[in-house]
C-alpha positions in Angstrom: -1.9 -8.4 -28.2 1.8 -8.8 -27.7 4.1 -10.2 -30.4 5.4 -13.7 -29.8 8.9 -12.4 -29.2 7.6 -10.3 -26.3 6.1 -13.3 -24.5 7.7 -15.6 -21.8 6.4 -19.1 -21.1 7.0 -20.5 -17.6 9.0 -23.8 -18.1 7.4 -25.2 -15.0 3.7 -24.6 -15.4 3.3 -23.2 -19.0 1.8 -19.9 -17.8 2.3 -17.1 -20.4 3.5 -13.6 -19.5 4.5 -10.4 -21.3 8.2 -9.7 -21.2 9.1 -6.7 -19.0 12.5 -4.9 -18.9 14.5 -5.8 -15.8 16.8 -3.6 -13.8 20.1 -4.8 -12.3 19.6 -7.6 -9.7 16.0 -8.1 -10.7 14.3 -11.2 -11.9 10.8 -12.1 -13.2 8.9 -14.8 -11.2 5.9 -16.8 -12.2 2.8 -15.8 -10.2 1.3 -19.2 -10.4 4.2 -21.5 -9.4 7.0 -19.2 -8.3 9.5 -20.4 -11.0 12.1 -17.9 -12.2 11.1 -16.7 -15.7 14.1 -14.5 -16.5 16.9 -12.7 -14.8 18.6 -9.4 -15.7 21.8 -10.1 -17.6 24.2 -7.3 -17.9 26.8 -9.1 -20.0 27.1 -8.0 -23.6 28.0 -10.4 -26.4 31.6 -9.1 -26.5 31.9 -9.8 -22.7 30.5 -13.3 -23.1 32.8 -14.1 -25.9 35.8 -12.8 -23.9 34.7 -15.0 -21.0 34.2 -18.0 -23.3 37.8 -17.5 -24.7 39.0 -17.3 -21.1 37.1 -20.5 -20.4 38.9 -22.2 -23.3 42.3 -21.2 -21.9 41.4 -22.4 -18.4 40.1 -25.7 -19.8 43.4 -26.2 -21.5 45.3 -25.5 -18.3 43.0 -27.7 -16.2 43.6 -30.6 -18.5 47.3 -30.1 -19.2 48.7 -29.3 -15.7 48.6 -31.4 -12.6 45.6 -31.0 -10.3 47.8 -32.0 -7.3 51.2 -33.3 -6.5 51.7 -35.8 -3.6 55.1 -36.4 -2.1 56.4 -38.5 0.7 60.0 -39.2 1.7 61.5 -37.9 -1.5 59.0 -39.7 -3.8 56.4 -37.6 -5.6 53.5 -38.2 -7.9 51.3 -35.8 -9.8 48.0 -36.3 -11.6 46.0 -34.5 -14.2 42.3 -34.9 -14.9 43.2 -37.2 -17.8 45.3 -39.3 -15.4 42.3 -39.7 -13.1 40.1 -41.0 -15.9 42.8 -43.3 -17.2 43.5 -44.8 -13.7 39.7 -45.4 -13.2 39.6 -47.1 -16.6 42.2 -49.7 -15.7 40.2 -51.1 -12.8 36.9 -53.0 -12.8 34.9 -49.8 -12.8 35.5 -48.7 -16.4 31.9 -47.4 -16.7 32.7 -44.9 -13.9 35.7 -43.7 -15.9 33.5 -43.1 -18.9 31.1 -41.0 -16.8 34.0 -39.2 -15.2 35.5 -38.3 -18.5 32.1 -37.1 -19.8 31.4 -35.0 -16.7 34.8 -33.3 -16.1 36.4 -33.2 -19.6 34.0 -33.8 -22.5 30.9 -31.8 -21.3 32.8 -28.7 -20.3 34.9 -28.8 -23.6 31.7 -29.1 -25.6 30.0 -26.3 -23.7 32.9 -23.9 -24.2 33.2 -24.9 -27.9 29.5 -24.4 -28.6 29.6 -21.0 -26.8 32.6 -19.9 -28.8 30.8 -20.9 -32.0 27.5 -19.2 -31.2 29.0 -16.0 -29.7 31.5 -15.5 -32.6 28.7 -15.3 -35.1 26.6 -13.2 -32.6 29.4 -10.7 -32.4 29.1 -10.1 -36.1 25.3 -9.8 -35.7 24.4 -13.1 -37.4 22.9 -16.4 -36.3 25.5 -19.2 -36.2 24.9 -22.1 -38.6 22.9 -24.8 -36.6 22.1 -22.1 -34.0 19.1 -24.0 -32.6 21.0 -27.3 -32.5 23.9 -25.6 -30.5 21.5 -23.9 -28.1 19.7 -27.2 -27.4 23.0 -28.9 -26.8 24.1 -26.1 -24.4 20.9 -26.7 -22.5 21.3 -30.5 -22.5 25.0 -30.4 -21.4 24.4 -28.2 -18.4 23.5 -31.0 -16.0 26.3 -33.2 -17.3 29.1 -30.7 -16.7 30.2 -31.5 -13.2 33.4 -29.6 -12.7 32.2 -28.2 -9.4 31.5 -31.7 -8.1 35.0 -32.8 -9.2 36.5 -29.7 -7.6 34.7 -30.5 -4.3 36.0 -34.1 -4.3 39.5 -32.9 -5.1 39.4 -30.4 -2.2 38.2 -33.1 0.2 41.0 -35.4 -1.0 43.6 -32.6 -0.5 42.4 -31.9 3.0 42.3 -35.6 3.9 45.7 -36.4 2.5 47.4 -33.3 3.9 47.6 -35.0 7.3 49.4 -38.0 5.9 51.5 -36.7 3.0 52.8 -33.5 1.5 50.1 -32.4 -0.8 50.7 -29.5 -3.2 47.7 -28.2 -5.1 48.6 -27.7 -8.8 47.9 -25.2 -11.6 45.2 -27.6 -12.8 43.2 -27.3 -9.6 43.3 -23.5 -9.7 42.2 -23.5 -13.4 39.5 -26.0 -12.6 38.1 -23.8 -9.8 38.1 -20.7 -12.0 36.5 -22.6 -14.9 33.8 -24.0 -12.6 32.7 -20.4 -11.7 33.1 -19.2 -15.3 30.9 -22.0 -16.8 28.2 -21.3 -14.3 28.3 -17.6 -15.3 28.4 -17.9 -19.0 26.6 -21.3 -19.7 23.8 -21.1 -17.1 20.2 -20.6 -17.7 20.8 -17.0 -18.7 22.2 -18.2 -22.0 18.6 -18.4 -23.2 18.5 -14.6 -23.9 20.8 -15.3 -26.9 17.6 -16.5 -28.7 16.3 -12.9 -28.6 19.7 -11.2 -29.2 20.6 -12.9 -32.5 
């Protein structure tokens, strides 16, 4: 009988399988329901930590620099992610501002912080204090981090306004686009293999 650490349980139908080594671009699929059990992950702990540090820098750029600058007849105005949340909070839809702040600022910041915490200890070969708590929060935050939705909305706004005004995409927009891709790569479902690595 296989050891418990060698078993995989399908999260969709609870079928139990023995873990098999995967090659590059391979994934294990549940025979019963077709759900993905695991994917090959070529990233080492050092590479993940480097990407998490890059994510922290990109997060700082995305929040500190303007997402776009709009100008017309010599007047210009620029807005950061924080400005968008503050503008929404001044109107009658304060609840939407709260959700926006959670989805585009707080959730990504918590994801990157938790990843840095867990991976820093993993690099030294130890489990981080409150490791299980951090991993559960990383899993819970994944649906709430909606940078890619914000990015799509911003791109639509840039395209729509470009016909009426002079619109200049800012450093914040580029940082947000890079951070969206990076968070999907380092904080996706494949983060679960850290349970076995540390």
